[in-house]
C-alpha positions in Angstrom: -13.2 13.4 61.8 -10.8 10.8 60.7 -13.2 8.0 61.7 -15.9 9.5 59.4 -13.5 9.7 56.5 -12.3 6.2 56.9 -15.9 4.9 57.5 -17.2 6.4 54.1 -14.8 4.4 52.0 -12.7 1.4 51.6 -9.0 1.8 52.7 -6.2 -0.9 52.9 -3.9 1.1 55.2 -3.5 4.4 57.1 0.2 5.5 57.4 0.4 8.4 59.9 3.4 10.7 59.7 2.4 13.7 61.7 3.5 12.8 65.2 3.2 13.2 68.0 6.9 13.2 68.5 8.1 13.1 72.0 5.2 15.1 73.1 4.3 12.8 76.2 0.6 12.5 75.1 -1.0 10.0 77.4 -3.7 8.8 75.0 -3.8 7.3 71.5 -4.2 9.9 68.7 -7.4 10.3 66.8 -5.9 8.8 63.7 -5.1 5.5 65.2 -8.4 5.5 67.0 -10.4 6.1 63.7 -8.4 3.6 61.8 -8.8 0.7 64.4 -12.5 1.6 64.9 -13.0 1.3 61.2 -10.9 -2.0 60.8 -8.2 -0.2 58.8 -4.7 -1.5 59.3 -2.5 1.4 60.9 1.3 2.2 60.8 2.9 5.5 62.2 6.3 6.8 62.8 5.5 8.1 66.2 8.4 8.2 68.8 6.6 9.0 71.8 6.8 6.4 74.4 3.6 7.5 76.2 1.4 7.5 73.1 2.8 4.1 72.1 2.2 2.6 75.5 -1.5 4.0 75.5 -2.0 2.7 72.1 -0.9 -0.7 73.0 -3.0 -0.7 76.2 -6.2 0.4 74.4 -5.9 -1.6 71.2 -3.8 -4.7 72.2 -7.0 -7.0 71.9 -7.9 -5.7 68.4 -7.6 -8.0 65.5 -6.6 -5.0 63.2 -2.9 -4.7 62.7 -1.5 -1.6 64.2 2.3 -1.0 64.1 3.6 2.2 65.9 6.9 3.8 66.4 8.3 2.7 63.0 10.3 5.9 62.5 14.0 6.3 62.8 14.2 5.9 66.6 13.8 2.9 67.2 12.1 1.7 63.9 14.8 2.2 61.4 17.8 1.7 63.8 16.2 -1.7 65.0 15.9 -2.7 61.4 19.6 -1.9 60.9 20.5 -4.0 63.9 18.4 -6.9 62.6 20.1 -6.7 59.1 23.6 -6.7 60.9 22.6 -9.9 62.8 21.0 -11.6 59.6 24.2 -10.7 57.4 26.3 -12.1 60.3 24.4 -15.3 60.4 24.5 -15.6 56.6 28.2 -15.3 56.6 28.9 -17.9 59.3 26.3 -20.7 59.2 27.7 -22.3 62.4 26.3 -19.2 64.5 22.8 -19.1 66.1 21.2 -15.8 67.0 21.7 -16.6 70.7 25.5 -16.9 70.0 25.8 -13.1 69.2 26.3 -10.1 71.4 25.6 -6.9 69.4 27.0 -3.6 70.4 25.4 -1.4 68.0 25.7 2.4 67.8 25.2 5.0 65.2 25.3 8.8 64.6 22.8 11.2 63.3 23.3 14.9 62.5 19.8 15.9 63.6 16.2 15.0 63.3 15.1 17.0 60.3 14.6 20.4 61.9 12.2 19.0 64.7 14.4 20.5 67.4 16.4 19.0 70.2 14.7 15.5 70.1 17.7 13.0 70.3 
């Protein structure tokens, strides 16, 4: 199991890129469970709302860093919006973040062969 592997050695971080992706799983996956149980920080690219919500509910009191949903939607797209705001604030020092209204959209040609997910 993941927990057994993580418990047998010293790891700095688990980066999980295997999903689930919009699978509507209502429990945290075994990888996140193993990482948090062994005190190993965790990052994933999951884009499944139910999985992310279940992980937040189960691990919100943990002292181990756990960052979910860092994939393209919403992870990278959120970072793109943040970068847009940061550059705007740098260009006009008189503005504050609360002065901005951001209407942000982008286009993707697909999701890497994962099927109709967007």
